[in-house]
C-alpha positions in Angstrom: 56.0 -63.8 -0.9 54.0 -65.1 2.1 55.6 -64.5 5.5 54.4 -66.1 8.8 55.5 -64.3 12.0 55.1 -66.8 14.8 54.7 -65.0 18.0 53.3 -62.1 16.0 51.6 -60.5 19.0 54.8 -60.3 21.1 57.2 -57.4 21.3 59.5 -58.3 18.4 56.8 -60.1 16.3 54.3 -57.2 16.5 57.1 -54.7 15.5 58.1 -56.9 12.6 54.5 -57.3 11.3 54.0 -53.5 11.5 57.1 -52.9 9.4 56.4 -55.6 6.8 53.2 -54.0 5.9 55.2 -51.6 3.8 56.8 -54.4 1.8 55.4 -56.3 -1.2 54.5 -59.4 0.7 51.6 -61.1 2.5 52.1 -61.1 6.3 50.4 -63.4 8.7 51.0 -62.8 12.4 50.2 -65.9 14.4 49.8 -66.1 18.2 47.5 -67.5 20.8 45.2 -64.5 20.3 44.6 -65.8 16.7 43.9 -69.3 18.0 47.4 -70.5 17.1 48.9 -72.8 19.7 52.5 -73.7 18.9 52.5 -76.3 21.7 49.8 -78.2 19.7 51.3 -79.9 16.7 48.0 -80.5 15.0 47.0 -76.9 15.2 50.4 -75.7 14.0 50.3 -78.1 11.0 46.8 -76.8 10.1 47.9 -73.2 10.0 51.0 -74.0 7.9 49.1 -76.2 5.5 46.4 -73.5 4.9 48.9 -70.7 4.5 51.8 -72.4 2.7 54.4 -69.7 3.7 57.6 -68.9 1.9 59.2 -67.6 5.1 58.6 -68.4 8.8 60.0 -65.9 11.3 60.1 -67.5 14.8 59.6 -64.8 17.4 57.7 -67.1 19.7 59.0 -67.8 23.2 57.9 -68.3 26.8 60.3 -65.9 28.5 60.5 -63.2 31.2 62.9 -61.4 33.5 65.7 -63.2 35.4 63.4 -63.3 38.4 60.5 -64.7 36.3 62.9 -67.4 35.0 63.9 -68.4 38.5 60.3 -68.7 39.5 59.0 -70.8 36.6 62.0 -72.9 35.2 60.1 -76.1 34.4 57.3 -74.2 32.6 59.9 -72.3 30.5 61.9 -75.4 29.5 58.8 -77.4 28.8 56.8 -74.8 26.8 59.8 -73.7 24.7 60.9 -77.2 23.9 57.4 -78.1 22.7 57.2 -75.0 20.6 60.5 -75.6 18.9 59.9 -79.2 18.1 56.3 -78.6 16.8 57.5 -75.6 14.7 60.1 -77.6 12.8 58.0 -80.7 12.5 55.0 -78.8 11.1 57.2 -76.8 8.7 58.9 -79.9 7.4 55.6 -81.7 6.8 53.5 -78.8 5.5 55.8 -76.2 3.9 59.2 -77.8 3.4 60.4 -75.1 1.0 59.9 -72.3 3.5 62.9 -70.5 4.9 63.0 -70.4 8.8 64.4 -67.3 10.5 65.1 -68.1 14.1 65.9 -65.7 16.9 68.3 -66.9 19.6 68.9 -65.0 22.8 72.5 -64.4 23.8 71.9 -66.1 27.1 72.7 -69.3 25.1 76.4 -68.5 25.3 78.6 -69.9 28.1 78.4 -68.1 31.4 82.1 -67.1 31.4 82.2 -65.7 27.9 83.0 -62.0 28.1 82.9 -61.5 24.4 80.4 -64.0 22.9 81.7 -65.5 19.7 79.6 -67.8 17.6 82.3 -70.4 17.3 82.4 -70.6 21.2 78.7 -71.2 21.9 79.3 -74.7 23.1 82.4 -74.2 25.2 80.7 -74.1 28.5 77.3 -74.0 30.3 75.0 -71.0 30.2 74.6 -69.1 33.4 72.5 -71.0 36.0 70.0 -68.1 36.3 69.0 -68.5 32.7 69.7 -72.2 32.1 66.1 -73.4 31.3 65.5 -70.7 28.7 69.1 -70.6 27.4 69.1 -74.4 26.9 66.1 -74.1 24.6 67.8 -71.3 22.6 70.7 -73.7 22.0 68.1 -76.3 21.1 66.9 -74.1 18.2 70.3 -74.4 16.6 70.4 -78.2 17.1 66.9 -78.7 15.7 67.4 -76.4 12.8 70.7 -78.0 11.8 69.2 -81.5 12.2 66.2 -80.6 10.0 68.5 -79.1 7.4 70.7 -82.2 7.3 67.9 -84.7 7.1 65.2 -82.9 5.2 66.8 -79.9 3.6 64.7 -77.4 5.6 66.5 -74.0 5.3 67.2 -71.9 8.4 68.9 -68.7 9.4 69.8 -68.3 13.1 70.3 -64.8 14.4 71.6 -64.2 17.9 70.1 -61.2 19.7 71.4 -59.2 22.7 68.9 -57.6 25.0 66.2 -56.0 22.9 64.5 -52.8 24.1 62.3 -50.0 22.7 58.8 -48.8 22.1 56.1 -51.4 22.0 57.6 -53.6 24.7 55.6 -54.9 27.7 54.7 -52.6 30.6 54.9 -55.6 33.1 58.4 -55.5 34.6 58.4 -59.3 34.9 58.1 -59.5 31.1 61.0 -57.2 30.1 64.8 -57.1 30.2 66.6 -54.9 32.7 66.8 -51.8 30.5 63.1 -51.5 29.9 62.4 -52.4 33.5 64.6 -49.6 34.8 62.9 -47.1 32.5 59.4 -48.2 33.7 60.3 -48.2 37.4 62.2 -44.9 37.2 59.4 -43.1 35.5 57.2 -44.4 38.3 59.7 -43.2 40.9 59.8 -39.7 39.2 56.0 -39.4 39.1 55.8 -40.5 42.8 58.6 -38.1 43.8 60.6 -41.0 45.3 63.9 -39.8 46.6 65.6 -43.2 46.0 65.6 -45.6 43.1 66.5 -49.2 43.8 68.6 -51.1 41.2 68.1 -54.8 41.5 71.5 -56.3 42.1 74.9 -54.7 42.2 74.5 -52.7 39.0 77.8 -54.1 37.8 76.8 -56.6 35.1 77.5 -55.4 31.6 75.0 -56.0 28.9 74.7 -55.3 25.2 71.5 -53.8 24.0 69.8 -53.5 20.6 67.0 -51.1 19.8 63.9 -52.7 18.4 64.2 -50.9 15.0 67.6 -52.3 14.5 66.4 -55.9 15.2 63.6 -55.5 12.7 65.9 -54.0 10.0 68.2 -56.9 10.3 65.5 -59.6 10.3 64.2 -58.0 7.1 67.6 -57.8 5.5 68.1 -61.5 6.4 64.9 -62.4 4.7 66.0 -60.4 1.6 69.2 -62.5 1.5 67.0 -65.5 0.8 69.6 -67.3 -1.3 72.0 -67.4 1.6 70.9 -69.7 4.4 73.1 -69.3 7.5 72.5 -72.3 9.7 75.4 -71.4 11.9 74.5 -68.5 14.3 75.2 -64.9 13.4 75.4 -62.4 16.2 73.4 -59.2 15.8 76.3 -57.6 17.6 77.9 -54.2 18.2 80.6 -55.4 20.6 79.6 -52.7 23.0 78.1 -53.1 26.5 76.9 -50.9 29.3 76.6 -51.7 33.0 73.2 -51.8 34.6 74.3 -48.8 36.7 75.2 -46.9 33.5 71.8 -47.6 32.0 70.1 -46.3 35.1 72.3 -43.1 35.0 71.5 -42.5 31.3 67.8 -42.9 32.1 68.0 -40.6 35.1 69.7 -37.9 33.1 67.2 -38.0 30.3 64.1 -37.8 32.5 65.8 -35.4 35.1 65.4 -37.8 38.0 67.6 -36.5 40.8 67.0 -39.2 43.4 69.7 -41.4 44.8 70.5 -44.7 43.1 70.7 -47.6 45.6 71.5 -51.3 45.1 69.5 -54.2 46.4 72.1 -57.0 46.4 69.4 -59.6 47.4 68.6 -59.8 43.7 70.9 -62.0 41.6 73.1 -60.3 39.0 73.2 -63.1 36.4 76.3 -63.3 34.2 78.9 -60.6 34.7 79.4 -59.6 31.1 77.4 -60.4 27.9 78.7 -58.6 24.9 78.4 -60.0 21.3 81.3 -60.3 19.0 80.5 -58.5 15.7 83.1 -59.9 13.3 80.7 -62.1 11.3 78.0 -59.5 11.4 80.2 -56.8 9.9 81.0 -59.2 7.0 77.4 -59.8 6.3 76.2 -56.2 6.9 79.3 -54.1 6.5 77.5 -50.7 6.2 74.9 -51.1 8.9 74.7 -48.4 11.6 73.0 -49.1 14.9 70.8 -46.6 16.8 73.0 -45.1 19.6 71.9 -46.2 23.0 71.2 -42.7 24.3 68.8 -42.0 21.4 67.2 -45.4 21.8 66.6 -44.9 25.5 65.2 -41.5 24.9 62.7 -42.9 22.4 61.8 -45.7 24.7 61.2 -43.3 27.6 58.9 -41.3 25.3 56.9 -44.4 24.6 56.6 -45.5 28.2 55.6 -42.0 29.4 52.7 -42.2 26.9 51.4 -45.6 28.1 52.0 -45.7 31.9 
């Protein structure tokens, strides 16, 4: 089996490639560092034509923190739209028997969804702070469904919560809040700062998924190659933690005793983002996720070794 990992040099893509080395398959990570430009249809078609993959895992995205998204909304919507359209066009023309595995961020859900259910994805607008990126995540589903209906191109669409863990970026503009808090709090501890600033009120509740869990489920989804699931499936635990709680867990683990303060000049984003796990439990009934305290501890160990 040949597997292309598009965005293979990013956080999720690189972690997936590293794990797939232990499996009986040929793995081809593709990213800009390899000369692969997903915004260029001709380039994308050439790579797909040469490799003829059996599976394409789409980990590619132009994305960053909430603050990054507010600064570069046009670039985000343009680049991601181009990448999605070129990906499916190239796959349909050069390797139409391949299975597409698409990763969709849970910001695609309506802003007022406390528990995010797959059947309710279209029942409202995404939160305005994430609208450019979130709209392109919905676009993945629309394009994948359209290509399946017209050309028979198979897809699986997995919806992810916030992903964190070892191997993520060290640039706080490129990571979700959890990794950002860990990076900044380690810096505060090393600098002996007596206060740690949480960006926003600390009240928003988010669901988090440790990187190893995401990779396990992507691989399990590939192994279920006879079961395309064009309709989205949440990689969900139905459990969330406030930003303040995440900061407190991190402080406890690294023994940071400074005061937590809140800079409410920063936007909070949606109040609650928790994924329903009803469909997930039917597909993977025995799966056990890494507990958040254990995941944060491992993530702290990683960042302490690289910053």
